[in-house]
C-alpha positions as a printed Julia matrix, in Angstrom:
535×3 Matrix{Float64}:
 60.41  49.12  -11.66
 57.82  51.5   -10.22
 56.18  54.2   -12.3
 54.7   57.35  -10.86
 50.98  57.46  -10.31
 49.03  59.09  -13.1
 47.91  62.64  -12.48
 44.49  62.73  -14.1
 41.72  62.72  -11.48
 38.65  60.51  -11.58
 36.26  61.11   -8.71
 32.84  59.63   -8.02
 30.58  59.8   -11.05
 26.84  59.33  -11.24
 25.69  55.85  -12.14
 25.78  55.03  -15.85
 27.93  58.1   -16.67
 30.69  57.52  -19.22
 34.19  59.0   -19.33
 35.33  60.75  -22.49
 37.96  58.97  -24.54
 38.73  56.09  -22.2
 41.13  58.3   -20.27
 43.61  56.83  -17.8
 42.24  56.73  -14.27
 43.73  58.87  -11.55
 45.24  57.54   -8.36
 46.85  54.55  -10.11
 50.31  53.2    -9.35
 51.82  51.02  -12.1
 54.61  48.64  -11.08
 56.57  45.9   -12.87
 56.71  43.17  -10.22
 58.34  40.28  -12.11
 62.09  39.72  -12.22
 64.41  36.84  -13.19
 64.86  33.89  -10.86
 67.19  30.87  -11.13
 65.82  27.32  -10.97
 65.87  24.08  -12.96
 64.6   24.04  -16.52
 64.82  22.11  -19.78
 66.71  23.79  -22.62
 65.8   22.62  -26.1
 62.78  21.86  -28.2
 61.94  18.51  -26.6
 62.54  17.96  -22.86
 64.3   14.69  -22.11
 64.92  12.79  -18.86
 68.12  13.94  -17.2
 68.21  17.11  -19.26
 67.28  19.6   -16.54
 69.88  22.31  -15.81
 70.08  25.33  -13.53
 69.36  28.57  -15.33
 67.39  31.8   -15.31
 63.66  32.13  -15.74
 64.22  35.52  -17.37
 61.83  35.41  -20.34
 58.03  35.75  -20.65
 55.84  35.74  -17.53
 52.09  35.44  -18.05
 48.84  34.23  -16.45
 48.49  36.28  -13.29
 47.19  35.13   -9.91
 46.62  37.62   -7.09
 45.32  37.25   -3.53
 44.77  39.68   -0.65
 45.34  38.75    2.99
 42.0   39.35    4.78
 41.77  42.61    6.68
 45.1   43.94    5.4
 46.71  45.53    2.35
 49.17  42.61    1.91
 49.16  40.9    -1.47
 50.74  37.82   -2.94
 50.98  37.19   -6.67
 51.87  34.44   -9.07
 52.5   33.72  -12.77
 53.9   31.27  -15.28
 57.57  31.96  -15.98
 59.48  30.76  -19.04
 63.02  29.37  -19.05
 65.86  31.14  -20.82
 65.23  31.37  -24.59
 62.63  28.56  -24.67
 59.32  30.44  -24.35
 58.14  29.32  -27.76
 58.74  25.71  -26.71
 56.7   26.07  -23.52
 59.53  25.56  -21.0
 57.69  26.92  -17.95
 57.36  26.66  -14.21
 55.4   28.92  -11.88
 56.7   31.76   -9.72
 55.26  33.75   -6.86
 55.6   37.44   -6.02
 56.12  38.44   -2.41
 55.59  42.05   -1.37
 57.55  43.89    1.3
 56.25  46.64    3.63
 56.88  49.38    1.06
 55.2   47.45   -1.75
 58.45  46.32   -3.34
 58.14  42.93   -5.02
 60.46  39.93   -5.16
 60.1   36.93   -7.48
 60.46  33.35   -6.22
 60.21  29.98   -7.94
 57.37  27.84   -6.6
 59.89  25.4    -5.22
 59.91  21.63   -5.05
 58.92  20.85   -8.64
 62.02  21.73  -10.69
 65.2   19.67  -10.54
 67.19  22.34   -8.67
 64.81  23.0    -5.77
 63.63  19.36   -5.68
 67.28  18.3    -5.56
 66.86  15.52   -8.1
 66.27  14.73  -11.78
 63.89  11.94  -10.75
 60.39  12.43  -12.17
 58.6   12.91   -9.85
 59.34  14.76   -7.59
 60.92  16.79  -10.43
 58.71  17.79  -13.38
 59.39  19.47  -16.7
 56.59  22.02  -16.23
 54.2   23.6   -13.76
 51.13  25.57  -14.82
 47.93  27.39  -13.75
 48.92  29.55  -10.73
 46.18  30.2    -8.15
 46.36  31.68   -4.64
 44.29  32.26   -1.5
 45.16  33.37    2.05
 43.72  31.96    5.23
 42.95  34.02    8.32
 46.24  33.13   10.02
 48.54  34.36    7.26
 49.14  31.16    5.31
 48.92  31.28    1.5
 47.47  28.23   -0.25
 47.88  27.05   -3.83
 46.85  24.0    -5.83
 49.87  23.23   -7.99
 49.68  21.37  -11.29
 53.1   19.95  -12.19
 53.18  17.97  -15.43
 55.6   16.46  -17.93
 55.95  17.73  -21.47
 53.75  15.68  -23.74
 55.59  17.23  -26.75
 58.99  16.02  -25.51
 60.65  12.65  -25.01
 59.51  12.13  -21.42
 57.68   8.87  -20.75
 56.82   9.66  -17.14
 53.58  10.35  -15.2
 51.65  13.04  -17.01
 50.76  15.31  -14.06
 49.58  15.57  -10.44
 47.34  17.91   -8.44
 49.31  18.96   -5.36
 48.33  21.08   -2.35
 51.08  23.47   -1.26
 51.28  26.39    1.17
 53.53  29.28    2.13
 53.99  30.79    5.6
 56.25  33.63    4.41
 54.04  35.47    1.95
 54.96  33.41   -1.11
 58.74  33.3    -0.74
 58.95  29.56   -0.08
 56.46  26.71   -0.43
 55.81  23.44    1.39
 53.83  20.38    0.32
 50.83  19.36    2.36
 49.21  15.94    2.5
 52.37  14.29    3.8
 54.1   15.08    0.53
 51.57  13.06   -1.49
 49.47  14.66   -4.25
 45.81  15.36   -3.62
 45.26  13.35   -6.78
 48.04  11.61   -8.7
 48.04  11.75  -12.46
 45.64   9.19  -13.95
 48.06   7.91  -16.58
 51.81   7.09  -16.52
 52.27   8.24  -20.12
 52.63  11.81  -21.31
 51.02  10.74  -24.58
 47.7    9.95  -22.87
 44.66  12.15  -23.42
 43.57  11.27  -19.85
 45.11  13.98  -17.63
 44.43  16.54  -14.88
 44.15  20.28  -15.53
 42.82  23.67  -14.39
 43.09  23.65  -10.58
 41.62  26.44   -8.46
 41.69  27.18   -4.73
 39.44  29.01   -2.23
 39.58  29.47    1.55
 36.84  30.1     4.11
 37.88  33.55    5.4
 34.82  34.09    7.62
 36.22  34.84   11.07
 34.55  32.77   13.8
 32.84  30.43   11.33
 32.99  26.73   12.2
 34.76  26.06    8.9
 37.1   29.06    9.02
 40.47  28.38    7.35
 39.18  25.31    5.52
 40.76  25.14    2.07
 38.88  23.96   -1.02
 40.22  22.75   -4.36
 38.64  21.97   -7.72
 40.2   20.77  -10.94
 39.36  19.04  -14.23
 40.12  15.56  -15.48
 40.1   15.19  -19.25
 39.13  11.66  -20.23
 40.3    9.25  -22.92
 36.85   9.23  -24.53
 36.91  12.99  -25.15
 34.81  13.99  -22.14
 35.76  15.67  -18.87
 34.71  15.8   -15.24
 35.28  18.12  -12.29
 36.87  16.93   -9.03
 36.94  18.55   -5.61
 38.72  18.06   -2.28
 38.9   19.81    1.11
 41.62  20.45    3.67
 40.28  21.01    7.18
 43.67  21.59    8.82
 45.04  24.52    6.79
 46.56  22.44    4.03
 48.34  19.83    6.14
 46.1   17.02    4.88
 43.4   16.66    2.24
 40.22  14.62    1.92
 39.98  11.96   -0.74
 38.93  13.72   -3.97
 35.38  13.22   -5.24
 33.72  13.93   -8.57
 31.38  16.93   -8.54
 27.95  15.59   -9.6
 27.18  18.13  -12.31
 24.5   15.94  -13.88
 25.94  16.73  -17.31
 28.13  14.85  -19.75
 30.86  17.47  -20.11
 32.77  17.31  -23.39
 36.44  17.84  -24.15
 36.22  21.64  -24.04
 37.48  23.36  -20.91
 34.66  23.64  -18.3
 36.61  26.34  -16.4
 35.68  25.43  -12.79
 36.02  28.35  -10.34
 35.14  28.36   -6.64
 34.53  31.03   -4.0
 33.36  31.04   -0.39
 30.52  33.34    0.63
 30.13  35.41    3.8
 28.0   32.6     5.26
 30.67  29.95    4.65
 28.85  28.37    1.69
 31.13  27.11   -1.09
 30.11  28.1    -4.62
 31.26  26.67   -7.95
 30.8   27.86  -11.52
 31.56  25.89  -14.66
 30.78  25.9   -18.37
 29.01  23.36  -20.59
 29.12  23.64  -24.39
 26.85  22.92  -27.33
 28.8   23.93  -30.4
 29.54  27.66  -30.06
 26.98  28.08  -27.3
 28.19  27.92  -23.72
 25.93  27.6   -20.68
 27.32  28.84  -17.37
 26.17  26.9   -14.31
 26.57  27.32  -10.59
 26.46  24.78   -7.77
 26.77  25.18   -4.01
 27.94  23.15   -1.08
 26.47  24.12    2.28
 28.18  21.29    4.19
 31.88  22.11    3.89
 32.39  20.54    0.49
 30.97  17.14    1.41
 28.08  17.32   -1.05
 26.74  19.58   -3.79
 23.25  20.84   -4.44
 21.82  20.59   -7.99
 23.15  22.98  -10.6
 21.44  26.28  -11.45
 21.75  28.04  -14.79
 23.52  31.4   -14.56
 23.38  32.4   -18.22
 24.32  31.55  -21.77
 26.77  33.0   -24.24
 28.36  32.45  -27.6
 32.05  31.59  -27.45
 35.0   31.24  -29.79
 35.79  27.54  -30.11
 38.98  28.15  -32.09
 42.15  29.23  -30.32
 42.23  32.9   -30.88
 40.74  36.36  -30.65
 38.96  37.44  -33.87
 41.41  38.13  -36.67
 44.49  37.42  -34.55
 46.9   34.71  -33.45
 46.32  35.6   -29.78
 45.0   32.8   -27.58
 41.77  33.61  -25.72
 41.26  32.32  -22.19
 38.53  32.09  -19.57
 34.88  32.14  -20.48
 33.62  33.06  -16.99
 34.84  34.06  -13.52
 33.2   34.02  -10.07
 33.42  36.14   -6.91
 31.5   36.14   -3.62
 30.85  39.08   -1.31
 32.91  38.91    1.91
 30.15  40.84    3.75
 26.75  39.99    2.3
 25.73  36.32    2.6
 24.49  34.91   -0.66
 25.74  37.78   -2.83
 27.61  36.39   -5.85
 28.95  37.9    -9.06
 29.76  36.16  -12.34
 31.33  37.71  -15.43
 31.77  36.17  -18.86
 32.74  36.83  -22.46
 30.07  37.22  -25.13
 31.0   36.84  -28.8
 28.63  38.38  -31.34
 30.36  36.97  -34.41
 32.55  40.05  -34.81
 33.95  40.99  -31.43
 33.87  40.19  -27.71
 32.06  41.99  -24.9
 32.02  41.5   -21.12
 28.82  40.67  -19.25
 28.05  40.65  -15.52
 25.26  39.14  -13.41
 24.55  39.14   -9.69
 22.74  36.81   -7.31
 21.55  37.91   -3.88
 20.12  34.52   -2.82
 23.15  32.26   -2.95
 22.88  31.46   -6.64
 19.25  30.33   -6.73
 18.33  33.19   -9.09
 20.38  35.59  -11.18
 19.91  39.09  -12.57
 19.67  39.82  -16.27
 23.14  40.26  -17.81
 24.51  43.77  -18.15
 27.26  44.71  -20.61
 30.23  46.04  -18.65
 32.37  47.57  -21.4
 31.21  50.97  -22.63
 33.03  51.18  -25.98
 29.8   50.67  -27.92
 30.6   47.13  -29.05
 33.16  47.97  -31.72
 36.36  46.41  -30.3
 37.29  43.36  -28.25
 36.99  43.28  -24.46
 37.91  39.86  -23.12
 39.18  37.69  -20.22
 36.89  39.34  -17.63
 37.65  38.95  -13.93
 35.54  40.06  -10.96
 36.25  40.69   -7.28
 34.29  41.86   -4.26
 35.58  43.69   -1.22
 34.58  45.58    1.91
 32.02  48.36    1.85
 29.97  46.77   -0.92
 32.73  47.3    -3.48
 32.67  45.17   -6.63
 35.04  45.58   -9.57
 35.34  43.97  -12.99
 38.67  44.06  -14.82
 39.21  42.98  -18.41
 41.64  43.23  -21.3
 40.56  46.02  -23.65
 41.53  46.71  -27.29
 39.64  49.95  -27.89
 42.77  52.16  -28.12
 45.24  52.46  -30.98
 48.7   51.0   -30.66
 51.33  53.52  -29.6
 54.27  54.48  -31.81
 56.74  52.71  -29.57
 59.68  50.33  -29.89
 57.7   47.79  -27.85
 55.14  47.51  -30.7
 55.72  45.76  -34.03
 56.3   48.43  -36.72
 53.35  47.2   -38.79
 51.02  47.46  -35.76
 51.87  51.02  -34.7
 48.74  53.14  -34.89
 46.54  50.1   -35.54
 43.07  49.84  -34.02
 41.71  46.82  -32.1
 45.21  45.35  -31.82
 47.05  46.5   -28.68
 45.75  45.79  -25.2
 45.17  47.76  -22.02
 43.52  46.85  -18.73
 40.12  48.38  -18.0
 38.36  48.48  -14.65
 34.67  49.06  -13.99
 33.63  49.82  -10.42
 30.27  48.86   -8.92
 28.64  49.25   -5.53
 26.4   46.53   -4.08
 23.93  48.32   -1.82
 22.23  45.1    -0.84
 19.19  45.92   -2.96
 20.97  46.44   -6.26
 24.32  46.61   -8.0
 25.06  50.14   -9.26
 27.71  51.11  -11.77
 30.12  53.75  -10.45
 31.43  55.88  -13.3
 32.53  54.34  -16.56
 35.34  52.09  -17.71
 38.61  53.35  -16.22
 41.8   52.65  -18.14
 44.46  51.41  -15.73
 47.29  50.83  -18.23
 49.64  53.73  -18.72
 50.58  52.4   -22.16
 48.88  49.84  -24.41
 50.89  46.74  -25.28
 51.31  44.49  -28.28
 50.27  40.87  -27.54
 52.27  39.57  -30.54
 55.55  40.7   -28.99
 58.3   39.83  -28.54
 58.82  39.26  -32.27
 62.53  39.01  -31.57
 65.2   36.31  -31.63
 67.44  35.15  -28.79
 70.2   32.76  -29.75
 68.44  32.25  -33.05
 65.13  31.23  -31.46
 61.81  33.14  -31.57
 60.76  34.56  -28.21
 56.97  34.86  -28.43
 55.19  32.71  -25.81
 53.29  29.94  -27.55
 50.37  27.79  -26.39
 51.61  24.96  -28.62
 55.29  24.04  -28.42
 56.71  24.86  -31.83
 58.72  27.51  -33.66
 55.91  28.37  -36.09
 53.56  29.77  -33.47
 50.01  30.59  -34.55
 48.6   30.47  -30.99
 50.24  33.19  -28.89
 49.74  32.73  -25.16
 49.21  35.78  -22.95
 47.64  33.76  -20.11
 44.19  32.26  -19.71
 43.29  34.7   -16.93
 44.54  37.44  -14.64
 43.23  38.61  -11.27
 42.24  41.52   -9.06
 41.59  42.09   -5.37
 39.78  44.78   -3.37
 41.03  46.01    0.0
 39.76  48.8     2.23
 41.96  51.32    0.4
 42.69  49.98   -3.07
 41.68  47.9    -6.05
 44.75  45.95   -7.2
 45.07  44.24  -10.59
 47.91  41.93  -11.64
 48.16  41.35  -15.38
 50.5   40.94  -18.34
 52.19  43.57  -20.52
 54.93  43.65  -23.17
 55.37  47.43  -22.94
 58.43  47.57  -20.7
 61.89  46.36  -21.84
 63.48  43.45  -20.04
 67.14  43.21  -19.09
 67.75  40.59  -21.79
 69.25  41.56  -25.16
 67.92  40.18  -28.43
 70.1   39.03  -31.32
 69.57  42.45  -32.93
 71.09  44.22  -29.93
 67.83  45.67  -28.64
 66.2   44.82  -25.31
 63.6   42.08  -25.56
 60.04  43.2   -24.81
 58.98  40.11  -22.91
 55.61  39.65  -21.24
 56.08  41.0   -17.73
 53.77  41.14  -14.74
 52.29  44.56  -13.99
 50.57  45.46  -10.73
 48.08  48.32  -10.96
 47.08  49.73   -7.61
 44.06  52.01   -7.94
 42.91  54.16   -5.05
 39.29  53.36   -4.18
 38.34  56.97   -3.51
 39.67  58.04   -6.92
 37.53  55.35   -8.52
 34.43  56.59   -6.67
 34.38  53.58   -4.33
 34.33  55.2    -0.91
 36.4   53.22    1.59
 34.3   51.64    4.34
 33.95  53.74    7.49
């Protein structure tokens, strides 16, 4: 489904100017890129060994990953996809989105982890679930991903609880192969799904610096949650484009990380230096740290404080049942060595704002935080993501609740017209001149229509269809994804995110189409945003 670009223009605006009324940006193409795909899944409320069947992943799709092939306009995307009518019971694997020459998208299971594409019910190589999509291209057209297959700890599966696996695709995300001789980068630490010692939150980055001695090296980080309630961050490197991986090592953060998610993210700078951010908590206060590896991931220099923020330690956005996600996100300039950008959420006790800082010296020092959202601090702006691209372009995207819910069938009747309830995607453009980071215009609204995160409040075969973070029919923790992503090319800023606005092809028990979470690609023309394409 492709929707016509919006007609309202939005040219270059003087720094710090604000648009009136959070109007939709011009030059934006809005496209539903997700579609059903058949693979192996577990019907029912509690997955059981031998219970995997072939069926459609035609329900909710959330948690967006997006990557741009260097020097091109070619994208690849990814998401979690839910099986048949079992979204509320967390029956999920991951899918990838491949894009053809005209921008048309096709959806593909990330193969080799479900019983159909693995060709067996044995566990492993088959797993009940896969989570946390992440993507990065190398300079020769290979897409890399760190997969996290795991077995349902809420089911009746007494099998290994999850592995970290390096995989790659040579056809733009249509099919996937295992690296490392088929072995995981790190096998799950415990053979029981009931263990609190497990692996989580993988992320991938690639050295895309042409001619660099470490070009095409692939880097991975992930978290291990420990039996004693703590956690630690691991890393590994592939120096042959994903064919083999180094033995994983613990990142020496110098901190005793607790059981809360440290959200490790990595990026490679224009000088080939690998950068890591993570979060440490003290009650509701979170400190964001950065570390760097200047020797191809072999060692890490001591941590540097990026900033501090107040966070929500409960599941959900203020006054809602909607699960919040990332605290912070990291990007590195592909042109300016040492130029880094970190965004994060800031909670003031009432609502959430988005903050941004920059470093121009490889993370040794950081600017004072600036607030990115320009709504005046009255509604929630959350799950911030940042990207950097050619010509000094920097963009921050975030979910934004400043508009009122539309009077639409895709919105719960009681929420229609409500404030601080429905979500759109906002984008703020910046230009890094080398000396400073200047705001270009104000917050641009990319979403054509706002969407209701508590949809679908519909039944399919008698079962609720809302996506739930905790597997159970009485869902008080609605999952819209922990993050989404954006990418900046020479021509466009592209954002892949979630929306429940568009009807699916599946019919609910009441005869209406189900308004599942679908994956929406917004493609915004740089010139229309005021980000002049590089000469």
